[in-house]
C-alpha positions as CSV (number, residue, x, y, z in Angstrom):
1,M,71.4,89.8,68.8
2,K,71.6,88.4,72.4
3,N,74.0,89.2,75.0
4,I,77.0,87.0,75.5
5,I,78.7,85.8,78.1
6,L,82.2,86.6,78.6
7,V,83.1,85.3,81.8
8,S,81.3,83.4,84.0
9,E,81.4,82.0,87.6
10,Y,79.2,80.1,90.1
11,F,79.2,78.4,93.1
12,S,77.0,77.1,95.8
13,S,76.2,77.4,99.8
14,G,73.6,74.9,100.8
15,R,70.3,76.1,99.3
16,R,71.9,79.0,97.6
17,H,73.1,79.3,94.5
18,Y,75.4,82.4,93.3
19,F,76.0,83.3,89.5
20,L,78.4,85.8,88.6
21,D,78.2,86.6,84.9
22,F,80.3,89.1,83.0
23,K,78.6,90.1,79.7
24,R,78.3,92.1,76.5
25,A,75.1,93.8,75.5
26,S,73.6,94.0,72.2
27,N,74.8,97.6,72.1
28,G,78.6,96.5,72.6
29,S,79.0,97.6,76.5
30,V,79.8,95.6,79.2
31,Y,78.1,94.6,82.2
32,L,78.6,92.2,85.4
33,K,75.4,90.4,86.6
34,I,75.1,88.8,89.8
35,A,72.4,86.4,90.8
36,R,71.5,84.7,93.7
37,S,68.9,81.8,93.6
38,D,67.6,80.2,96.8
39,E,65.9,77.0,96.9
40,K,62.5,76.4,99.3
41,G,61.3,74.0,101.0
42,D,58.5,73.5,98.5
43,G,61.5,72.4,95.3
44,T,60.9,76.2,93.9
45,Y,63.5,78.9,93.6
46,E,63.5,82.4,93.9
47,R,65.9,84.6,92.2
48,R,67.6,87.6,92.5
49,D,69.2,89.9,90.6
50,L,72.0,92.5,90.6
51,V,73.3,94.7,87.7
52,V,76.5,96.6,87.7
53,F,76.9,98.4,84.1
54,E,80.3,99.1,82.3
55,E,80.7,102.9,83.8
56,D,80.2,101.8,87.4
57,L,82.6,98.6,87.4
58,E,85.7,100.4,88.8
59,C,83.6,102.1,91.7
60,L,82.5,98.1,92.4
61,I,86.0,96.8,92.2
62,Q,87.4,99.4,94.6
63,A,84.8,99.3,96.9
64,F,85.2,95.1,97.2
65,S,89.2,96.2,97.3
66,Y,87.9,98.3,100.4
67,L,86.0,96.2,102.0
68,F,88.2,93.0,101.7
69,Y,91.2,94.9,102.5
70,A,88.8,96.0,105.9
71,A,87.9,92.5,106.2
72,S,91.6,91.7,107.0
73,Y,91.6,93.7,109.9
74,H,88.5,92.2,111.4
75,Q,90.6,90.9,114.7
76,E,91.8,94.7,115.4
77,G,87.5,95.4,116.5
78,E,85.1,97.2,114.4
79,V,87.1,98.9,111.4
80,R,85.0,101.0,108.6
81,V,86.2,100.9,104.9
82,V,85.7,104.6,105.1
83,D,88.2,105.2,107.9
84,L,91.2,102.6,106.3
85,K,90.2,104.7,102.8
86,R,91.0,108.1,104.7
87,K,94.6,106.3,106.1
88,R,95.4,104.7,102.8
89,E,94.9,108.5,101.0
90,A,97.1,110.1,103.8
91,Q,99.7,107.7,103.9
92,G,100.9,109.0,100.1
93,S,101.5,106.6,96.6
94,G,104.7,105.9,97.5
95,I,105.1,102.3,98.6
96,K,107.2,102.7,101.5
97,D,104.4,104.5,103.1
98,W,102.3,101.6,102.7
99,D,101.8,99.1,105.5
100,E,104.7,96.8,105.8
101,Q,102.5,93.5,104.7
102,D,101.1,95.2,101.6
103,R,104.7,96.0,100.2
104,P,106.2,93.8,97.5
105,R,109.2,93.1,98.9
106,E,107.9,92.1,102.0
107,K,105.1,89.8,100.9
108,M,108.3,88.2,99.1
109,L,110.2,87.4,102.4
110,E,106.9,86.5,104.2
111,N,105.2,84.3,101.7
112,G,107.5,83.5,98.7
113,A,107.6,84.7,95.1
114,V,104.7,82.4,94.1
115,S,102.4,83.8,96.3
116,M,102.7,87.3,94.7
117,S,100.3,88.9,91.7
118,D,101.8,89.7,88.7
119,A,101.6,93.6,89.8
120,D,103.8,92.9,93.0
121,L,106.5,91.1,90.9
122,L,106.5,93.5,88.1
123,A,106.5,96.4,90.6
124,M,109.9,94.9,91.9
125,L,111.5,94.9,88.7
126,I,110.0,98.6,88.0
127,G,111.7,99.3,91.4
128,S,110.1,103.0,91.9
129,G,107.2,104.9,91.0
130,T,106.4,108.4,90.1
131,P,105.1,111.5,92.8
132,K,101.9,110.4,92.1
133,E,101.8,107.0,91.0
134,S,103.3,103.7,93.2
135,A,105.5,100.9,91.3
136,V,102.5,98.5,91.9
137,G,100.3,101.1,90.0
138,L,102.6,101.6,87.3
139,A,103.0,97.8,87.0
140,G,99.2,97.4,87.2
141,R,98.5,99.9,84.3
142,I,101.3,98.1,82.0
143,L,99.6,94.7,83.1
144,E,96.2,96.3,82.1
145,D,97.5,97.7,78.6
146,V,98.2,94.1,77.8
147,D,95.3,93.0,78.8
148,F,97.1,91.0,82.1
149,N,99.1,88.3,79.4
150,L,102.2,87.9,80.0
151,E,102.9,86.5,76.8
152,R,102.2,90.0,75.3
153,L,104.2,91.7,78.0
154,R,107.2,89.9,77.0
155,R,106.3,90.9,73.2
156,M,106.7,94.8,73.9
157,S,109.3,96.4,72.5
158,Y,111.4,98.8,74.6
159,Q,109.8,101.8,73.1
160,E,106.5,101.0,73.9
161,L,107.4,100.3,77.6
162,C,108.9,103.7,77.6
163,A,106.2,105.0,76.1
164,F,104.6,104.9,80.1
165,P,105.2,107.6,82.1
166,G,107.6,106.6,85.0
167,M,109.3,104.2,82.8
168,G,112.6,105.1,81.4
169,M,115.6,103.2,79.9
170,A,116.5,101.6,82.7
171,K,113.4,100.4,84.2
172,S,112.6,99.2,80.5
173,C,115.5,97.3,79.9
174,T,115.7,95.4,83.2
175,I,111.9,94.6,82.3
176,L,112.9,93.0,78.9
177,A,116.2,91.2,80.6
178,A,113.7,89.7,83.1
179,L,111.3,88.7,80.5
180,E,114.4,87.4,78.3
181,L,115.4,85.2,81.2
182,G,112.3,83.8,81.7
183,R,112.0,83.1,77.6
184,R,115.4,81.3,77.5
185,L,114.6,79.0,81.4
186,A,111.1,78.1,79.2
187,T,113.2,76.8,76.2
188,D,115.9,75.1,78.2
189,L,112.8,73.2,80.0
190,F,111.4,72.2,76.4
């Protein structure tokens, strides 16, 4: 059985071509393959590949997250990712401890709801997290459970939402009410 491409992305910059493939191997495991192909002067290509296996994907995503976070501070001079990571860990897990521009409500006020991620919007409905997890973290866990599919989230029952640590009656009912309003709006529009 051949490896199957689950998701693929491609982009070019001059004579460089980049390919990002999320694949399923014949043994069932998934991996990310990043390839760069450079066009040489004679019309041939030199290709370099990097493969990141399933067990390392979370670390890679976290590394990219911190890298992009650090890049957002580039105007402040030399900023190391490790320093920002330590700063974030020292801040605590509550959203009130985060930098203002990272908080969901402040993002909404600054850029509007349309610019926010699903996790940020869901976190605003949740309101608060737990001592060990922010509302954004809880929202991300819920979205991950439904494969980031909002229709699957809409079909969740009260009991399924309450099964998440940190989700009680009030938070679950708030989410279900917001999803029902969205469904009614969509019905009225069509």
